[in-house]
C-alpha positions, 0 to 999 in steps of 0.5 A: 462520456461518463467516468468510472473510478477503479478502486481496489478492495479485499472481498471474499479472500481475494483482491478486487477492483471496484467499478464506481460510476454514476448512479444511472440506469444506462451505467448499470445495464452496460456494466452488467454485460461485462464478462466476470463482473459481480455486484458488491452490496456493501460498497454498492458497486460492481467489481472484478478480480484484481488481476491483469487479465480481468483488467484488460478484458474490462478495459477492452469492453468499456474504453469506448463508452467510459473514461477510466480513472485508474489513479487509486488502483495505480497507487495501490499496485505501486504500494503492493509491489513495494511490500509484497515479495511473492505475487504467486502467494495470495495476499492477506486482508491485513496487508490490503488494509495496511496499503489502503489505509496508510499510503506513503508519499512518493519519496518514502515509497521509493525508500521502501522499494530501495530497502526491499531491493537491498535486502534481496541483493544481500541475500536475506531470507524471505521472512527476514525481508518481510520483517524488516519491510514491515518495521520500515513501513511502520516507521514510514507510516508514522512519518506520514508526508515527511520524507525519510530523505535520500541521504539516510539523514535522520536529523529531521526525525522529531524525537516524538516520532522516534519515541512513538515508533519504539512505543509501538514496537517494544515491551515496557521495560526494554523500551526505556533502555532502547529509547535512551540508547537511540537518543544518544546515538541521535544526539551524537549524529547531530553534533 
């Protein structure tokens, strides 16, 4: 049996699931028969809308013919769940690109979800939650594979990572004051 890789992407203002499979005539003739499938010439793959209904139809029609690899799709959906507050609003391409370009390690993804849930429980407005999550996500992206830690301990953060985070977020004159204050707090916490 052939394997089909399902990869999310953004095309024509909507989330899509790309079907990447072997470059064979048998694959193309079988895939073309799937309800609602379209061709994406840039990636040279077939795609369907990124919805549960479209995925279920696809799964029903090809499970007996192909092995479906959903690793990348699952990772994308987990990250989307942590970052996007309302599923009823259409997602923007910048959010999709952010999720695809900067995947978080499992620990940091859990920390992002925990922060989102805490902000919701505290009753913050939607815009405040979005801003806080975006800022925290930026910090997590800078950490890459390093975990923020469950205890909230920031001792393992390297001063260069903190400086880089503030450089990205603040104006030049205000930045130096904030970095000095944050470094002094960090030094106090470490001692």
